[in-house]
C-alpha positions as CSV (number, residue, x, y, z in Angstrom):
1,M,18.9,-22.7,-2.7
2,S,22.5,-23.9,-2.7
3,K,23.3,-27.4,-1.3
4,V,25.6,-25.8,1.2
5,R,23.0,-23.4,2.5
6,E,20.4,-26.2,2.6
7,R,22.8,-28.4,4.6
8,I,23.6,-25.6,7.1
9,L,19.9,-24.9,7.5
10,E,19.1,-28.6,8.0
11,V,21.9,-29.2,10.6
12,A,21.2,-25.9,12.4
13,S,17.4,-26.7,12.6
14,Q,18.1,-30.1,14.1
15,L,20.6,-28.8,16.6
16,F,18.5,-25.9,17.7
17,Y,15.5,-28.2,18.1
18,Q,17.4,-30.9,20.0
19,K,19.6,-28.7,22.2
20,G,18.2,-25.2,22.2
21,I,19.2,-22.1,20.2
22,Q,21.5,-20.6,22.9
23,A,23.2,-23.9,23.6
24,V,24.4,-24.3,20.0
25,G,27.2,-22.2,18.7
26,V,28.2,-21.5,15.1
27,D,31.3,-23.7,15.4
28,A,29.2,-26.7,16.3
29,I,27.0,-26.1,13.2
30,I,30.0,-25.6,11.0
31,V,31.5,-28.9,12.2
32,K,28.3,-31.0,11.9
33,A,27.4,-29.5,8.5
34,D,31.0,-30.1,7.3
35,V,31.4,-26.6,5.8
36,A,34.1,-24.1,5.9
37,R,33.7,-21.0,8.1
38,M,33.9,-18.7,5.1
39,S,31.2,-20.7,3.4
40,F,29.0,-20.4,6.5
41,Y,29.4,-16.7,6.6
42,R,28.9,-16.4,2.8
43,H,25.4,-17.8,3.4
44,F,24.6,-16.3,6.8
45,K,25.9,-13.0,8.1
46,S,25.4,-14.0,11.8
47,K,23.9,-16.7,14.0
48,E,20.8,-14.5,14.4
49,G,20.3,-14.5,10.7
50,L,20.6,-18.3,10.6
51,V,18.1,-18.6,13.5
52,L,15.6,-16.5,11.6
53,A,16.1,-18.5,8.4
54,C,15.6,-21.7,10.3
55,I,12.4,-20.4,11.9
56,L,11.0,-19.3,8.6
57,R,11.9,-22.5,6.9
58,R,10.4,-24.6,9.7
59,D,7.2,-22.5,9.5
60,E,6.8,-23.1,5.8
61,V,7.6,-26.8,6.0
62,L,5.5,-27.5,9.0
63,R,2.4,-25.6,7.8
64,A,2.6,-27.4,4.4
65,W,3.0,-30.8,6.1
66,F,0.1,-30.1,8.4
67,E,-2.2,-29.1,5.6
68,L,-1.3,-32.1,3.5
69,E,-1.8,-34.5,6.4
70,V,-5.1,-32.9,7.5
71,N,-6.4,-33.2,4.0
72,R,-5.3,-36.8,3.8
73,L,-6.9,-37.8,7.1
74,A,-10.0,-35.7,6.5
75,P,-11.1,-35.5,2.9
76,N,-14.4,-33.9,4.0
77,P,-13.8,-30.2,5.0
78,K,-16.3,-30.6,7.9
79,D,-13.9,-33.1,9.6
80,R,-10.7,-31.0,9.2
81,P,-10.9,-28.8,12.3
82,L,-10.7,-31.9,14.5
83,A,-8.3,-33.7,12.2
84,V,-5.7,-31.2,13.2
85,F,-5.4,-33.0,16.5
86,D,-4.9,-36.4,14.7
87,V,-2.1,-34.8,12.8
88,L,-0.7,-33.4,16.0
89,A,-0.7,-37.0,17.4
90,L,1.4,-38.0,14.5
91,R,3.9,-35.3,15.5
92,F,3.9,-36.5,19.1
93,A,4.7,-40.1,18.0
94,T,7.9,-39.1,16.2
95,E,11.2,-40.1,17.6
96,R,12.9,-37.4,19.8
97,Y,9.8,-35.2,20.0
98,R,10.6,-32.4,22.4
99,G,7.7,-30.0,21.9
100,C,6.9,-27.2,19.5
101,G,10.0,-25.6,18.1
102,F,8.2,-22.3,18.0
103,I,7.0,-22.4,21.6
104,N,10.5,-23.5,22.6
105,T,11.9,-20.5,20.8
106,M,9.6,-18.1,22.4
107,A,10.4,-19.5,25.8
108,E,14.1,-19.4,25.2
109,M,14.2,-16.0,23.6
110,A,11.7,-14.6,26.1
111,D,12.1,-10.9,25.1
112,P,9.1,-10.1,22.9
113,E,11.3,-7.6,21.0
114,D,13.7,-10.4,20.0
115,A,13.6,-11.1,16.3
116,A,13.5,-14.9,16.8
117,H,10.7,-14.6,19.4
118,Q,8.7,-12.4,17.0
119,A,9.3,-14.9,14.1
120,A,8.1,-17.8,16.2
121,A,5.0,-15.8,17.4
122,E,4.2,-15.0,13.7
123,H,4.1,-18.7,13.0
124,K,1.5,-19.1,15.7
125,T,-0.5,-16.3,14.1
126,R,-0.3,-17.9,10.7
127,F,-1.3,-21.3,12.2
128,Q,-4.3,-19.6,13.9
129,D,-5.3,-18.1,10.5
130,Y,-5.1,-21.7,9.1
131,L,-7.4,-22.9,11.9
132,A,-9.8,-20.1,11.2
133,R,-9.9,-21.1,7.5
134,L,-10.6,-24.7,8.4
135,L,-13.4,-23.6,10.7
136,R,-14.9,-21.4,8.0
137,E,-14.7,-24.2,5.3
138,A,-16.4,-26.5,7.8
139,G,-19.2,-24.1,8.2
140,L,-18.2,-23.3,11.8
141,S,-17.4,-20.0,13.6
142,E,-13.9,-18.7,13.0
143,E,-14.0,-17.1,16.4
144,H,-13.0,-20.4,17.9
145,A,-9.6,-20.4,16.0
146,S,-7.8,-19.0,19.1
147,D,-9.5,-21.5,21.3
148,L,-8.4,-24.4,19.1
149,L,-4.8,-23.0,19.1
150,L,-5.0,-22.9,22.9
151,L,-6.0,-26.6,23.0
152,F,-3.3,-27.4,20.4
153,D,-0.5,-25.7,22.3
154,G,-1.8,-27.1,25.6
155,A,-1.6,-30.6,24.1
156,V,1.9,-29.9,22.9
157,V,3.1,-29.1,26.4
158,S,1.2,-32.1,27.9
159,A,2.7,-34.4,25.4
160,V,6.2,-33.3,26.3
161,R,5.4,-33.9,30.0
162,E,3.7,-37.2,29.5
163,G,5.8,-38.6,26.6
164,T,2.7,-39.8,24.7
165,E,0.4,-38.7,21.9
166,V,-2.7,-39.1,24.1
167,P,-2.9,-35.3,24.9
168,A,-3.8,-34.7,21.2
169,F,-6.8,-37.0,21.5
170,R,-7.9,-35.3,24.8
171,A,-7.6,-31.9,23.1
172,K,-9.6,-33.3,20.1
173,R,-12.4,-34.4,22.4
174,M,-12.4,-30.9,24.1
175,A,-12.4,-29.2,20.7
176,A,-15.5,-31.2,19.7
177,L,-17.3,-30.1,22.9
178,L,-16.3,-26.5,22.2
179,L,-17.5,-26.6,18.6
180,G,-20.7,-28.4,19.4
181,V,-19.9,-31.2,17.0
182,P,-20.4,-35.0,17.6
183,A,-17.7,-36.7,19.7
184,P,-14.8,-37.8,17.5
185,K,-14.4,-41.4,16.5
186,P,-10.9,-42.9,16.1
187,N,-9.5,-42.0,12.7
188,K,-9.0,-45.2,10.8
189,K,-6.5,-43.6,8.5
190,L,-4.5,-42.5,11.5
191,S,-4.2,-46.0,12.9
192,K,-3.0,-47.3,9.6
193,T,0.0,-44.9,9.7
194,R,1.3,-46.3,13.0
């Protein structure tokens, strides 16, 4: 990937996340990325194409980061379905957290036929598939993957409202009840990262 394309994607992703897709115009992206208009359109035919590229990139990066962090915090596969909520707490603790970029996109681009809405929804499907894999590897029923995603997304919305990472821990406790596993103890590796 060219450095110019990467810079445009990085700037656009940040602006879309911070301000919303519809609030950010191509001109603002061009200025902040410090690229020529011709260069922008050489890499992206339209704002819609850029939005989709940002969503796909965010999907790849976020899912890879989640898997890496879950594996770091929970070396034992049996602990990984609940470790997802510890990693979620790490996301909540980041500066300028304003919710899930995918949920935000689906809310902003509310028409289910909109390409950006569909791409964001596909991320949620892939994340649910990841949760199903974690459950399977832990020897638990995959049928709870959609329930875990519901707890996950609910924690995201609550974290935005409350401005704290505590909803991730409440969701983790509810997930333990749902899965019929022992109540979670504080993750020592998590506390070391703060």
